[in-house]
Wavefront OBJ file of the C-alpha trace (Angstrom):
o trace
v 35.142 -23.331 -22.002
v 35.738 -21.765 -25.390
v 38.465 -19.140 -25.513
v 35.995 -16.632 -26.968
v 33.748 -16.996 -23.919
v 36.662 -16.505 -21.566
v 37.789 -13.407 -23.480
v 34.248 -11.989 -23.362
v 33.984 -12.480 -19.603
v 37.436 -11.001 -19.209
v 36.355 -7.914 -21.158
v 33.417 -7.513 -18.777
v 35.710 -7.687 -15.766
v 34.050 -10.881 -14.561
v 36.853 -13.350 -15.154
v 39.776 -12.977 -12.786
v 41.743 -16.018 -13.856
v 41.729 -18.748 -16.453
v 39.737 -21.739 -15.303
v 38.303 -24.957 -16.564
v 34.559 -25.326 -16.716
v 31.911 -26.892 -18.874
v 29.580 -23.916 -18.576
v 29.540 -20.265 -17.594
v 28.191 -20.895 -14.093
v 30.922 -23.434 -13.417
v 33.501 -20.970 -14.677
v 32.158 -18.219 -12.427
v 32.206 -20.660 -9.531
v 35.853 -21.457 -10.217
v 36.552 -17.711 -10.118
v 35.027 -17.461 -6.614
v 31.960 -15.510 -7.743
v 29.207 -17.999 -6.864
v 27.788 -18.943 -3.469
v 25.609 -22.035 -3.116
v 22.633 -22.461 -0.788
v 21.862 -26.167 -0.390
v 18.256 -27.127 -1.067
v 18.477 -30.631 0.341
v 18.560 -31.802 3.922
v 21.680 -30.867 5.892
v 23.090 -32.550 8.976
v 23.481 -29.315 10.973
v 21.447 -26.217 10.140
v 23.672 -23.801 12.039
v 26.803 -25.185 10.391
v 25.170 -24.969 6.944
v 24.197 -21.345 7.500
v 27.729 -20.625 8.728
v 29.241 -22.141 5.591
v 26.941 -20.111 3.345
v 27.695 -16.867 5.184
v 31.447 -17.465 5.198
v 31.453 -18.358 1.496
v 29.585 -15.146 0.707
v 32.039 -13.137 2.814
v 34.916 -14.750 0.932
v 33.603 -13.090 -2.254
v 34.792 -9.762 -0.899
v 32.334 -8.829 1.816
v 32.991 -8.094 5.471
v 34.104 -11.082 7.558
v 31.402 -13.091 9.312
v 31.698 -14.441 12.848
v 29.680 -15.818 15.786
v 26.970 -17.453 13.678
v 24.155 -18.712 15.901
v 20.793 -20.273 15.110
v 18.563 -18.965 17.907
v 15.348 -20.633 19.105
v 13.209 -18.470 21.383
v 10.735 -19.415 24.109
v 7.948 -19.891 21.557
v 10.053 -22.074 19.271
v 10.513 -19.292 16.695
v 13.913 -19.325 15.014
v 16.302 -16.602 13.926
v 19.869 -16.410 12.708
v 22.304 -14.057 14.415
v 25.835 -13.272 13.261
v 28.425 -10.521 13.222
v 29.311 -8.967 9.888
v 32.402 -6.830 10.166
v 31.780 -6.731 13.904
v 28.212 -5.410 13.501
v 25.245 -7.602 14.576
v 22.861 -8.904 11.919
v 19.596 -10.774 12.487
v 17.631 -12.893 10.019
v 14.225 -14.268 11.007
v 14.095 -17.804 9.569
v 11.470 -20.502 9.185
v 12.228 -24.121 8.368
v 9.157 -25.739 6.784
v 10.964 -29.083 6.749
v 13.447 -30.381 9.322
v 17.058 -30.032 8.259
v 16.423 -27.701 5.308
v 17.622 -24.108 5.128
v 15.193 -21.227 4.796
v 16.007 -20.471 1.164
v 13.387 -17.713 0.930
v 14.970 -15.696 3.734
v 18.423 -16.214 2.243
v 17.152 -14.820 -1.050
v 15.515 -11.828 0.646
v 18.492 -10.997 2.897
v 21.549 -11.921 0.835
v 22.200 -8.236 0.151
v 23.399 -8.012 3.770
v 26.479 -9.941 2.610
v 27.414 -7.855 -0.420
v 30.774 -6.048 -0.392
v 30.414 -2.419 0.690
v 31.642 0.332 -1.610
v 31.457 -2.085 -4.541
v 28.806 -1.987 -7.295
v 28.564 -5.788 -7.370
v 25.492 -7.495 -5.957
v 24.406 -11.074 -5.423
v 21.926 -12.158 -8.120
v 19.873 -15.255 -7.382
v 19.753 -18.247 -9.694
v 17.198 -20.542 -8.012
v 17.346 -24.260 -8.580
v 14.960 -25.530 -11.212
v 13.470 -28.143 -8.892
v 12.976 -28.284 -5.092
v 16.094 -30.403 -4.537
v 18.435 -28.330 -6.715
v 20.675 -25.863 -4.867
v 20.210 -22.123 -5.299
v 23.169 -20.169 -6.634
v 24.078 -16.532 -6.011
v 26.299 -14.839 -8.571
v 28.287 -11.753 -7.560
v 28.277 -9.268 -10.446
v 27.680 -5.662 -11.364
v 24.257 -4.836 -12.852
v 25.842 -4.577 -16.298
v 27.609 -7.914 -15.936
v 24.429 -9.581 -14.679
v 22.478 -8.463 -17.742
v 25.156 -9.814 -20.078
v 25.154 -13.116 -18.201
v 21.414 -13.307 -18.756
v 21.221 -11.987 -22.312
v 24.313 -13.618 -23.814
v 24.774 -16.733 -21.690
v 21.242 -17.627 -20.618
v 21.662 -17.398 -16.836
v 18.145 -16.630 -15.621
v 19.274 -14.344 -12.804
v 16.684 -12.735 -10.542
v 16.772 -9.206 -9.147
v 18.220 -7.451 -12.195
v 16.251 -4.287 -11.368
v 17.393 -4.171 -7.753
v 19.075 -0.981 -6.524
v 22.023 -1.312 -4.160
v 21.903 0.852 -1.059
v 24.870 3.182 -0.617
v 27.577 2.171 1.884
v 26.835 3.312 5.398
v 28.828 3.991 8.537
v 27.600 2.231 11.698
v 25.410 4.363 13.986
v 27.172 6.145 16.857
v 24.185 6.296 19.229
v 23.578 3.672 21.884
v 22.463 0.425 20.188
v 18.729 -0.154 20.197
v 17.767 3.457 20.918
v 15.550 5.550 18.665
v 18.575 7.631 17.652
v 20.446 4.441 16.736
v 17.680 3.312 14.396
v 17.276 6.777 12.899
v 21.016 7.051 12.249
v 21.019 3.629 10.592
v 18.110 4.694 8.365
v 19.636 8.017 7.392
v 22.984 6.478 6.511
v 21.313 4.432 3.781
v 18.864 7.041 2.502
v 19.339 9.052 -0.645
v 19.724 12.839 -0.129
v 16.196 13.521 -1.481
v 14.760 10.945 0.929
v 16.585 12.488 3.902
v 15.375 15.949 2.907
v 11.760 14.748 2.656
v 11.873 12.922 5.992
v 13.371 15.969 7.697
v 10.594 18.198 6.348
v 7.965 15.632 7.277
v 9.072 15.157 10.877
v 10.233 18.708 11.614
v 6.894 20.115 10.489
v 4.775 17.479 12.244
v 3.380 19.553 15.115
v 2.463 22.541 12.942
v 0.931 20.359 10.226
v -1.209 18.462 12.719
v -2.299 21.692 14.375
v -3.435 23.101 11.028
v -5.192 19.844 10.177
v -7.042 19.873 13.481
v -8.390 23.366 12.847
v -9.182 22.920 9.152
v -10.425 19.339 8.912
v -11.626 17.987 12.246
v -15.020 18.605 13.843
v -15.361 20.250 17.225
v -15.028 17.769 20.028
v -12.702 15.381 18.184
v -10.594 13.641 20.901
v -7.219 14.866 19.660
v -5.139 12.877 22.179
v -3.537 10.130 20.024
v -5.554 7.449 21.801
v -7.361 4.379 20.476
v -10.614 6.266 20.990
v -9.373 9.061 18.755
v -8.537 6.527 16.035
v -12.095 5.191 16.272
v -13.337 8.744 15.749
v -10.965 9.159 12.808
v -12.306 5.936 11.284
v -15.829 7.357 11.270
v -14.649 10.468 9.458
v -12.772 8.413 6.847
v -15.731 6.090 6.255
v -18.090 9.066 5.854
v -15.810 10.654 3.259
v -14.488 7.760 1.174
v -16.514 4.889 -0.297
v -13.627 2.602 -1.217
v -9.873 2.070 -1.342
v -9.404 3.814 -4.679
v -10.985 6.996 -3.351
v -8.493 7.173 -0.471
v -5.489 6.541 -2.722
v -6.713 9.163 -5.190
v -7.060 11.645 -2.326
v -3.544 10.960 -1.036
v -2.471 14.558 -1.531
v -5.478 16.347 -0.106
v -5.247 18.042 3.307
v -7.599 15.696 5.129
v -5.843 12.496 4.061
v -2.363 13.909 4.608
v -3.379 14.931 8.120
v -4.909 11.516 8.753
v -1.666 9.864 7.616
v 0.303 12.032 10.015
v -2.090 11.462 12.899
v -2.222 7.678 12.502
v 1.566 7.525 12.323
v 1.982 9.646 15.438
v -0.488 7.417 17.306
v 1.668 4.408 16.409
v 4.827 6.178 17.603
v 3.209 6.724 20.993
v 2.026 3.121 21.277
v 4.973 0.991 20.112
v 8.751 1.556 19.766
v 8.872 2.706 16.134
v 9.857 5.656 13.941
v 8.935 7.454 10.726
v 10.720 6.276 7.601
v 10.929 7.153 3.925
v 12.814 5.885 0.909
v 13.367 7.164 -2.603
v 15.067 4.411 -4.606
v 13.223 4.866 -7.882
v 11.327 1.620 -7.420
v 7.804 0.881 -8.577
v 6.574 -0.695 -5.377
v 4.348 0.109 -2.415
v 7.229 1.190 -0.179
v 8.888 3.836 -2.342
v 8.242 7.571 -1.939
v 5.581 7.245 0.741
v 5.733 8.021 4.486
v 5.882 4.855 6.558
v 6.340 3.771 10.149
v 9.021 1.173 10.957
v 9.395 -0.992 14.042
v 12.469 -0.253 16.145
v 14.027 -3.617 15.390
v 16.943 -4.878 13.316
v 16.107 -5.383 9.624
v 15.645 -9.129 10.119
v 12.628 -8.425 12.342
v 11.503 -5.207 10.674
v 7.801 -4.581 10.241
v 6.495 -1.595 8.313
v 3.095 0.098 8.412
v 2.160 2.585 5.703
v -0.576 4.807 7.167
v -2.046 5.728 3.775
v -2.486 2.049 2.952
v -4.137 1.390 6.314
v -6.603 4.213 5.633
v -7.276 2.730 2.196
v -7.789 -0.721 3.736
v -10.290 0.803 6.164
v -12.280 2.303 3.292
v -12.237 -1.060 1.492
v -13.035 -3.345 4.439
v -15.103 -0.869 6.487
v -14.092 -2.741 9.623
v -14.096 -0.776 12.911
v -10.873 -1.013 14.882
v -8.645 -1.477 11.839
v -6.622 1.683 12.460
v -5.985 0.937 16.133
v -5.030 -2.604 15.131
v -2.183 -1.262 12.997
v 0.100 -1.231 16.013
v -0.187 -5.025 16.345
v 2.152 -5.550 13.376
v 4.821 -3.348 14.916
v 4.409 -4.773 18.414
v 4.784 -8.336 17.108
v 8.106 -7.394 15.507
v 9.397 -5.731 18.691
v 8.340 -8.721 20.800
v 9.934 -11.217 18.401
v 13.247 -9.384 18.559
v 13.118 -9.161 22.339
v 12.510 -12.900 22.664
v 15.316 -13.715 20.238
v 17.804 -11.586 22.174
v 16.793 -13.295 25.400
v 17.291 -16.741 23.828
v 20.863 -16.220 22.605
v 23.610 -18.401 24.028
v 25.504 -16.807 26.929
l 1 2 3 4 5 6 7 8 9 10 11 12 13 14 15 16 17 18 19 20 21 22 23 24 25 26 27 28 29 30 31 32 33 34 35 36 37 38 39 40 41 42 43 44 45 46 47 48 49 50 51 52 53 54 55 56 57 58 59 60 61 62 63 64 65 66 67 68 69 70 71 72 73 74 75 76 77 78 79 80 81 82 83 84 85 86 87 88 89 90 91 92 93 94 95 96 97 98 99 100 101 102 103 104 105 106 107 108 109 110 111 112 113 114 115 116 117 118 119 120 121 122 123 124 125 126 127 128 129 130 131 132 133 134 135 136 137 138 139 140 141 142 143 144 145 146 147 148 149 150 151 152 153 154 155 156 157 158 159 160 161 162 163 164 165 166 167 168 169 170 171 172 173 174 175 176 177 178 179 180 181 182 183 184 185 186 187 188 189 190 191 192 193 194 195 196 197 198 199 200 201 202 203 204 205 206 207 208 209 210 211 212 213 214 215 216 217 218 219 220 221 222 223 224 225 226 227 228 229 230 231 232 233 234 235 236 237 238 239 240 241 242 243 244 245 246 247 248 249 250 251 252 253 254 255 256 257 258 259 260 261 262 263 264 265 266 267 268 269 270 271 272 273 274 275 276 277 278 279 280 281 282 283 284 285 286 287 288 289 290 291 292 293 294 295 296 297 298 299 300 301 302 303 304 305 306 307 308 309 310 311 312 313 314 315 316 317 318 319 320 321 322 323 324 325 326 327 328 329 330 331 332 333 334 335 336 337 338 339 340 341
């Protein structure tokens, strides 16, 4: 590698030692800043996952232990391991025998990033199906230089790293445990919004009932009440766009609250909210999350379910929202039961 390239990487704080390498990626690899996910067939899936996880931990993350590829009673697979002593689950699917689930690795690699460190793993997928994926550990600024000046087509440059979080203190698997885990990773504005949203739930629903619901509405959080709510939504809104546009009006806000509270009474789940400055469907909108580890997490956004109802005009759609959450809870339960003694 040319001395000028080494000096430039050194200026950026990327290079930690002099190293030989024909290209920038090879140089970064020699510096211990690249983790490889094999695209080809491997002899032992569990061992290959273990090697990937341990290599990622060696970049500065928490140590990894007790890696286990779990197969449940239905044949569904998941990966379980301890990261810094805390359990982590990844739901995995292997479309071909002996090949790692590269999509799940890409989606979950942030679980392996060093805490309290601005560096993140940026994906550099192989250019063909049999070429290994690479993950480069860098700060956002370093990653942009690697792309702009050295041509590394890194993915995820707009990703926001969650703040470091202390493990929950409540009993594992309880509602309090999941809420503590959520709050530890939320921004202060997100925590403030969620507190206002949940603390004011009873009063807000009471006001909505008086102001927006007809006499005789079965206000009991049952499936029958959701059927009645569907009729009101379909009478008011002709399509999806109309519901989204009405997202701030009292009727729709009350409907969002009511649907979410029905889900909370039907399946182990909780209200959630995030404010990461992202332009996606999950940012700055009340949602309901399954009480499962992130690897099994399913999310329902009540406003989007109401919009889907207006678009599809299919009776039973609101009550069916709980199926997504229940499937996640059941999948986690089966995986826990299938772990090695």
